[in-house]
Legacy VTK file of the C-alpha trace (Angstrom):
# vtk DataFile Version 3.0
C-alpha trace
ASCII
DATASET POLYDATA
POINTS 536 float
184.971 80.547 6.289
181.940 78.431 6.559
182.461 74.808 6.587
180.113 71.724 5.817
181.391 68.251 4.813
180.864 65.262 2.723
181.623 61.621 3.021
184.655 60.077 1.452
182.346 57.260 -0.032
181.408 59.860 -2.598
184.657 60.756 -3.695
187.754 59.175 -5.703
189.614 57.641 -3.026
190.862 54.156 -3.014
189.113 51.547 -1.437
191.879 51.085 1.389
191.764 54.651 2.015
187.880 54.402 2.757
188.742 51.402 4.761
190.980 53.238 6.889
189.031 56.184 7.522
185.588 54.244 8.276
186.313 50.622 9.498
190.195 50.873 10.741
189.854 47.508 12.822
189.479 45.370 9.693
193.020 46.642 8.288
194.741 47.039 11.615
197.146 44.366 10.861
198.856 46.560 8.338
199.323 49.560 10.819
200.806 50.301 14.136
198.047 52.075 15.924
194.442 53.185 15.388
194.978 57.320 14.419
191.523 57.720 16.097
191.755 56.050 19.087
193.653 58.621 21.531
194.472 55.661 24.057
196.421 54.121 21.225
198.184 57.264 20.145
199.067 58.086 23.661
200.586 54.831 23.925
202.556 54.912 20.729
203.962 58.339 22.141
205.213 56.686 25.030
207.281 54.415 23.048
209.175 56.886 20.935
212.908 55.565 20.627
215.716 57.946 20.387
218.313 56.955 18.217
220.092 59.862 17.258
222.483 62.507 19.516
220.137 65.035 19.927
223.142 67.810 19.764
224.487 66.482 16.584
221.154 66.508 14.967
220.716 70.179 15.964
223.985 71.132 14.851
223.165 69.578 11.471
219.812 71.222 11.103
221.281 74.531 11.927
223.890 74.161 8.971
221.116 72.865 6.851
218.832 75.846 7.864
221.658 78.222 6.611
221.716 76.517 3.535
218.155 76.860 2.859
218.494 80.546 4.133
215.928 80.115 7.085
218.105 79.848 9.874
216.913 82.909 11.836
213.124 81.637 11.314
213.898 78.092 12.539
215.563 79.135 15.718
212.730 78.557 18.098
212.084 75.163 16.542
215.677 74.070 16.908
215.646 75.087 20.641
212.240 73.236 21.028
213.882 70.236 19.654
216.823 70.164 21.395
214.689 69.600 24.492
215.212 65.649 25.148
211.445 65.434 26.082
210.611 66.712 22.659
208.288 64.624 20.146
207.715 64.919 16.741
204.627 64.485 14.182
205.992 64.801 10.874
204.779 65.097 7.246
206.229 65.777 4.034
206.097 66.403 0.195
208.025 66.940 -2.959
209.327 70.349 -4.097
206.763 71.203 -6.101
206.675 74.844 -7.718
205.294 77.426 -5.476
204.594 74.806 -2.753
203.090 72.074 -5.472
199.092 71.111 -4.985
196.936 72.205 -2.455
197.186 69.222 -0.411
200.761 70.328 0.568
199.277 73.175 2.633
196.370 70.559 4.080
199.012 68.239 5.289
201.058 71.092 7.064
197.940 72.507 8.976
197.016 68.979 9.931
200.530 68.601 11.422
200.441 71.627 12.852
196.863 71.176 14.585
197.865 67.492 15.866
201.255 68.685 17.298
199.441 71.548 19.252
196.779 68.812 20.128
199.033 66.151 21.461
201.307 68.605 23.262
198.547 69.554 25.408
197.283 66.077 25.783
200.530 64.473 26.473
202.141 67.507 28.519
205.161 67.518 26.869
206.701 69.153 23.731
205.643 68.353 20.100
206.908 69.828 17.321
205.422 69.770 13.661
208.205 68.904 11.128
207.782 69.241 7.306
210.116 66.653 5.667
211.464 68.154 2.488
211.430 65.360 0.172
214.878 66.280 -1.332
215.940 63.012 -2.599
213.207 62.668 -5.112
214.388 63.039 -8.842
211.327 63.316 -10.648
211.367 66.770 -11.989
208.655 66.484 -14.312
205.976 65.785 -11.396
207.072 69.283 -9.618
207.632 71.529 -12.564
204.315 72.260 -13.331
201.144 74.280 -11.481
197.422 74.134 -12.182
194.947 76.690 -12.126
191.555 76.045 -12.800
189.587 78.160 -15.617
185.999 78.163 -16.826
186.890 75.880 -19.530
189.014 73.373 -17.479
192.191 73.071 -15.856
195.309 75.218 -17.211
198.996 74.036 -16.387
201.984 76.385 -16.289
205.082 74.384 -16.546
208.970 75.289 -16.630
210.558 75.193 -19.798
213.952 73.164 -18.953
214.184 69.356 -18.357
215.247 67.455 -15.217
218.971 66.137 -15.509
218.119 63.115 -13.334
219.969 64.275 -9.975
217.637 65.119 -7.188
215.411 68.072 -7.731
216.737 69.691 -4.639
220.252 69.894 -6.542
218.947 71.521 -9.677
219.033 75.502 -10.162
216.271 77.660 -10.856
217.273 79.525 -14.070
216.032 82.002 -16.509
212.981 80.217 -17.648
211.533 80.988 -14.255
210.383 84.465 -15.828
208.494 82.764 -18.804
206.748 80.462 -16.201
205.912 83.644 -14.054
204.740 85.405 -17.206
202.708 82.414 -18.333
201.059 81.967 -14.790
200.112 85.971 -14.492
197.941 85.384 -17.366
195.565 83.324 -15.195
196.367 85.115 -11.951
194.479 88.609 -12.855
195.574 91.397 -10.567
194.082 91.687 -7.357
194.572 93.887 -4.078
196.900 91.197 -2.908
198.808 90.462 -6.150
201.819 92.506 -5.304
202.287 90.817 -2.034
202.142 87.294 -3.312
204.625 88.175 -6.066
207.066 89.691 -3.817
207.258 86.554 -1.796
207.528 84.491 -4.809
210.135 86.499 -6.633
211.871 86.535 -3.087
212.188 82.927 -3.054
212.260 81.274 -6.515
214.893 83.346 -8.404
217.627 82.544 -10.535
220.558 80.654 -9.081
218.580 78.995 -6.111
218.050 75.559 -6.060
214.580 73.863 -5.592
215.029 72.920 -2.309
216.133 76.513 -1.205
213.183 77.801 -3.005
210.819 75.533 -1.824
212.118 75.748 1.914
212.206 79.395 2.023
208.520 79.842 0.568
207.122 77.265 3.197
208.952 78.845 5.955
207.175 82.412 5.015
204.150 80.748 5.445
204.479 78.278 8.191
207.621 78.766 10.278
205.482 81.412 12.357
203.510 78.130 13.229
206.408 76.453 14.623
206.992 74.024 11.584
210.430 72.422 11.674
212.151 71.941 8.224
214.176 69.061 7.922
215.371 67.213 4.865
218.181 64.135 4.462
219.679 65.227 1.030
222.603 67.178 3.116
225.788 65.533 4.037
225.720 66.422 7.864
222.319 64.879 8.079
222.788 62.032 5.727
225.819 61.192 7.942
224.004 60.750 11.074
221.677 58.213 9.138
224.350 56.261 7.203
223.735 53.152 9.677
220.370 52.795 8.231
221.552 52.730 4.684
223.800 49.857 5.729
221.139 47.879 7.774
219.361 47.930 4.284
222.091 46.185 2.504
223.029 43.732 5.435
219.507 42.707 5.749
217.859 43.029 2.305
216.892 39.466 1.796
214.946 39.935 5.188
213.576 43.427 4.335
212.443 42.548 0.708
210.904 39.045 2.188
208.990 41.233 4.728
207.831 43.800 2.218
206.804 41.251 -0.429
204.566 39.222 1.928
202.875 42.219 3.738
202.001 43.570 -0.009
200.815 40.108 -0.930
198.382 40.167 2.080
197.169 43.782 1.187
196.735 42.854 -2.170
194.048 40.087 -1.477
191.417 42.782 -0.516
192.971 46.201 -1.980
196.004 47.043 -3.723
199.962 47.632 -3.406
200.644 50.948 -4.028
204.249 50.456 -4.541
206.339 47.519 -6.296
208.833 45.883 -4.042
212.458 45.344 -5.207
215.532 43.654 -3.802
216.925 46.816 -3.228
215.810 50.130 -1.349
218.922 52.298 -2.205
219.856 54.721 -4.855
223.463 55.932 -5.586
223.874 59.792 -6.204
226.273 59.836 -9.250
227.560 63.501 -9.883
227.489 62.852 -13.805
224.504 60.248 -14.125
222.236 61.430 -11.311
220.215 59.414 -8.824
220.711 55.701 -10.056
219.063 52.568 -8.672
221.233 49.822 -6.996
220.395 46.415 -8.174
220.845 43.480 -6.194
223.168 40.946 -8.480
224.171 37.431 -7.895
227.515 38.464 -7.077
226.484 41.559 -4.878
225.373 44.712 -5.920
225.361 46.637 -9.078
225.612 50.671 -9.800
225.305 51.730 -13.254
226.982 48.660 -14.635
229.684 48.202 -11.885
229.352 45.335 -9.473
230.408 45.495 -5.965
230.610 42.814 -3.292
228.396 43.800 -0.214
231.403 44.032 1.806
232.796 46.859 -0.646
229.495 48.475 -0.642
229.378 48.825 3.208
232.819 50.343 3.011
231.671 52.975 0.654
228.565 53.735 2.819
230.542 54.034 5.961
232.880 56.639 4.001
230.343 58.210 1.875
226.922 58.176 3.391
225.921 61.351 1.322
226.176 59.619 -2.081
223.320 57.281 -1.270
219.841 57.938 -1.301
216.850 56.139 0.162
213.690 54.689 -1.948
209.916 55.097 -0.858
210.598 52.779 1.796
213.555 53.638 3.178
212.953 57.218 3.543
210.202 56.901 6.457
212.597 54.707 8.144
215.390 56.869 7.746
213.148 59.707 9.047
211.992 58.209 12.269
215.604 57.225 12.889
216.639 60.861 12.678
213.402 62.309 14.648
211.529 61.384 17.818
208.442 60.979 15.982
205.482 58.785 16.849
203.170 60.260 14.156
203.170 60.913 10.470
200.219 62.770 8.366
199.987 61.266 5.245
198.067 61.451 2.066
195.977 58.664 0.582
198.717 57.179 -1.423
201.183 57.364 1.270
198.997 55.762 3.656
198.551 52.928 1.071
202.361 52.235 0.863
202.811 52.857 4.563
200.032 49.568 4.660
202.946 47.572 2.716
205.635 48.633 5.650
204.661 47.544 9.042
207.000 44.444 8.975
209.941 46.698 7.531
210.314 48.559 10.965
211.512 45.800 12.958
214.465 44.991 11.260
215.714 48.500 12.562
214.767 47.762 15.915
212.169 50.384 15.198
208.079 50.536 15.204
205.711 52.233 12.773
204.533 55.603 13.930
200.697 56.334 13.845
199.465 57.229 10.453
197.299 60.195 10.771
195.242 61.225 7.361
195.592 64.419 6.313
193.090 67.028 6.399
190.970 66.888 2.828
189.029 69.793 1.639
187.560 71.587 -1.226
187.188 75.315 -1.402
184.246 76.900 -2.482
184.093 80.729 -3.567
181.143 82.528 -2.923
180.438 83.051 -6.569
180.409 79.227 -7.275
178.293 78.895 -4.042
175.574 81.414 -5.290
175.017 79.296 -8.468
174.901 76.064 -6.683
171.877 77.288 -5.063
169.885 77.262 -8.211
170.771 73.716 -9.136
169.837 70.444 -7.690
173.098 68.895 -6.941
175.199 68.844 -3.559
179.201 69.822 -3.881
180.385 65.984 -4.155
177.948 65.261 -6.840
180.023 67.298 -9.167
182.551 64.521 -8.721
180.547 62.951 -11.830
181.456 63.034 -15.722
179.898 66.484 -16.945
177.797 64.361 -19.383
176.213 62.658 -16.605
175.276 65.585 -14.573
173.763 67.428 -17.385
171.842 64.245 -18.403
170.609 64.003 -14.834
169.815 67.771 -14.745
167.922 67.408 -17.694
166.184 64.318 -16.456
165.305 66.079 -13.292
163.997 69.635 -14.693
161.867 68.100 -17.386
158.241 67.635 -15.826
157.021 66.036 -18.974
157.436 62.538 -19.188
159.447 62.529 -22.635
161.066 58.931 -22.027
157.820 57.663 -20.942
155.786 59.159 -23.634
157.907 58.252 -26.576
158.441 54.663 -25.114
154.819 54.093 -25.172
154.375 55.531 -28.822
156.918 53.052 -29.971
155.215 50.054 -27.999
152.025 51.166 -29.468
153.595 51.306 -33.035
154.778 47.722 -32.424
151.490 46.674 -31.003
149.785 48.101 -34.237
152.099 46.687 -36.521
151.492 43.010 -35.677
148.051 42.733 -37.747
149.240 44.443 -41.166
152.470 42.452 -41.144
150.522 39.354 -40.263
148.558 40.050 -43.217
151.502 40.713 -45.476
153.261 37.454 -44.422
150.118 35.418 -45.070
149.361 36.995 -48.469
153.577 36.975 -49.586
156.054 35.983 -46.767
158.971 37.420 -49.278
157.521 40.936 -47.912
157.686 40.198 -44.412
161.494 41.509 -44.390
160.238 44.839 -46.051
157.357 45.031 -43.565
159.923 45.133 -41.031
162.065 47.739 -42.266
159.009 50.033 -42.680
158.446 49.485 -38.741
162.262 49.617 -37.863
161.947 52.999 -40.207
159.118 54.470 -37.946
160.968 53.525 -34.703
164.163 54.922 -36.004
162.272 58.284 -36.799
160.335 58.460 -33.418
163.751 58.081 -31.752
165.588 60.895 -33.814
162.485 63.114 -32.921
163.063 62.284 -29.239
166.568 63.225 -30.004
165.539 66.562 -31.412
163.353 67.369 -28.728
166.101 66.813 -26.221
168.428 68.976 -27.439
165.739 71.497 -27.730
165.399 71.142 -23.852
168.882 71.553 -23.639
169.058 74.427 -25.474
166.518 75.941 -23.319
168.294 75.034 -20.245
171.676 76.196 -21.580
172.253 78.678 -18.990
172.132 76.127 -16.214
174.324 73.536 -18.106
176.943 76.402 -18.244
176.878 76.915 -14.729
177.252 73.373 -13.913
180.230 73.235 -16.229
181.684 76.221 -14.250
181.045 74.680 -10.778
182.737 71.254 -12.053
185.530 73.377 -13.384
185.957 74.820 -9.893
185.672 71.921 -7.485
186.838 68.722 -9.740
188.762 70.667 -12.222
191.215 67.705 -12.886
189.889 65.393 -10.568
190.234 66.569 -6.932
190.746 70.270 -6.590
193.250 69.305 -3.816
195.321 67.311 -6.039
195.402 69.632 -8.821
195.272 73.382 -7.981
198.077 75.500 -6.601
197.998 77.440 -3.429
198.843 80.777 -5.149
195.445 81.040 -7.167
193.749 81.430 -3.880
196.366 83.561 -2.156
195.807 85.956 -4.952
192.423 86.012 -4.670
191.860 86.057 -0.852
195.309 87.200 0.392
198.629 85.737 1.377
197.071 85.009 4.926
194.445 82.497 3.868
196.221 79.582 5.287
196.746 81.374 8.603
192.901 82.196 8.665
192.101 78.589 7.956
194.228 76.994 10.270
192.787 79.104 13.135
189.501 78.246 12.106
190.302 74.472 12.355
191.991 75.007 15.733
188.888 76.696 17.090
186.296 74.610 15.871
188.360 71.183 15.752
189.440 69.169 12.974
187.732 66.126 11.818
189.674 63.797 9.822
187.294 61.475 8.878
185.274 63.628 6.502
186.087 65.562 3.506
185.320 69.507 4.269
183.999 71.971 1.933
185.116 75.341 3.025
183.249 78.444 1.908
185.332 81.319 0.942
LINES 1 537
536 0 1 2 3 4 5 6 7 8 9 10 11 12 13 14 15 16 17 18 19 20 21 22 23 24 25 26 27 28 29 30 31 32 33 34 35 36 37 38 39 40 41 42 43 44 45 46 47 48 49 50 51 52 53 54 55 56 57 58 59 60 61 62 63 64 65 66 67 68 69 70 71 72 73 74 75 76 77 78 79 80 81 82 83 84 85 86 87 88 89 90 91 92 93 94 95 96 97 98 99 100 101 102 103 104 105 106 107 108 109 110 111 112 113 114 115 116 117 118 119 120 121 122 123 124 125 126 127 128 129 130 131 132 133 134 135 136 137 138 139 140 141 142 143 144 145 146 147 148 149 150 151 152 153 154 155 156 157 158 159 160 161 162 163 164 165 166 167 168 169 170 171 172 173 174 175 176 177 178 179 180 181 182 183 184 185 186 187 188 189 190 191 192 193 194 195 196 197 198 199 200 201 202 203 204 205 206 207 208 209 210 211 212 213 214 215 216 217 218 219 220 221 222 223 224 225 226 227 228 229 230 231 232 233 234 235 236 237 238 239 240 241 242 243 244 245 246 247 248 249 250 251 252 253 254 255 256 257 258 259 260 261 262 263 264 265 266 267 268 269 270 271 272 273 274 275 276 277 278 279 280 281 282 283 284 285 286 287 288 289 290 291 292 293 294 295 296 297 298 299 300 301 302 303 304 305 306 307 308 309 310 311 312 313 314 315 316 317 318 319 320 321 322 323 324 325 326 327 328 329 330 331 332 333 334 335 336 337 338 339 340 341 342 343 344 345 346 347 348 349 350 351 352 353 354 355 356 357 358 359 360 361 362 363 364 365 366 367 368 369 370 371 372 373 374 375 376 377 378 379 380 381 382 383 384 385 386 387 388 389 390 391 392 393 394 395 396 397 398 399 400 401 402 403 404 405 406 407 408 409 410 411 412 413 414 415 416 417 418 419 420 421 422 423 424 425 426 427 428 429 430 431 432 433 434 435 436 437 438 439 440 441 442 443 444 445 446 447 448 449 450 451 452 453 454 455 456 457 458 459 460 461 462 463 464 465 466 467 468 469 470 471 472 473 474 475 476 477 478 479 480 481 482 483 484 485 486 487 488 489 490 491 492 493 494 495 496 497 498 499 500 501 502 503 504 505 506 507 508 509 510 511 512 513 514 515 516 517 518 519 520 521 522 523 524 525 526 527 528 529 530 531 532 533 534 535
């Protein structure tokens, strides 16, 4: 696997993310520590607070892993975490079908490599953790996967609808067979297909929940690299973190003020990723699903019923498993349960963490170091070969296809068509001045007609120029098709890493492709400040 890179400045990332990568000091007031300063990261690792009884956490994780069906694969990780000196670097993602977009893989690889790096530098155990976003209820967002084709991105989607409950509680049903049949139309048979489909069929089978399926598949891929899988939508785990829910209620006004003020501040030069609300909790209703808890004048409203603060706290204390954190509270819960000093974030997560720095102190906690994840584009050899015949670099293909085609034609056209036709029109207007003046002098009423004649000549010249450009375009049709094919692979629906599912490449290059990529970066080093272009 050969690797090159290009600048994030050339790609469709937010201004905040680009600033974070290139000029952290200017936005340091929104974050806890500079991820590119080893001194600051090491100092933050030395300030990890341990809030939860480690033995109780390990017991809860064992039960969670048994539920997922990965208890044996996770034994070493649980043992490592049971060491009182063990620290953690965490990442996480929604429970996307077959792993979700490629960036799920990249986040995991980044976390593994950072854990290894800091275990050596700190001379103490560091476990890489993947936090299963099992509280999320956005079923539509996880129910489809993308596969690139020559004529654009193809999407395969589960036919059933979500029920409003957390995705982790929803079951895979018979529609998985229809989903797989549709996917196989795009994943052509290769030497690796049988092994890949064995993995997919073993994990995503009828009767399993999405968290069981996702957890088992990711465990197949990454447990061997020491990744510990954790989630919070599980009674014994949530019981350990129930105090976070209670504190969020008791300090709701202070929390809301802190989040809103930091969000306003970040909006002055960038953007707020998430809207701030007075409540950061959901209620898990057996019938209605995940319901937002709203703050009211009298207290708290859940599905039309009002509760006093005292009553809500009593319910949280007795039934913590019925409550679910929102996007701001979830990281706090995560860092309360785990001895984490770092989190590997995508650009969107990095943005909402920028709103959260002043949230952590309300729980007597400190924001972890926010590491950007690996960002990469996979370049297949066939695409690389035809790229050599064209004047564009990889990152140029981020442009609109129409702009690429126009730029190519302009660069390839050795004749100055625009210049020649422009001079022709200019000459036309120059030569028209004398006859138009004569016509106006003899009969002023004919001046308009004379102008129309001149305009008509100009229009015909422009039509001819358009026909000539079309002729050039037809002559370059092969190259233009190549441009379209390259763009459909590198930027199928925006960035490849955000839209393409991992199984597309596993089917073509083998189920060990991520192991090989991880090993490559481990040997050569991982630079998180650039977008990598990886030649397969």
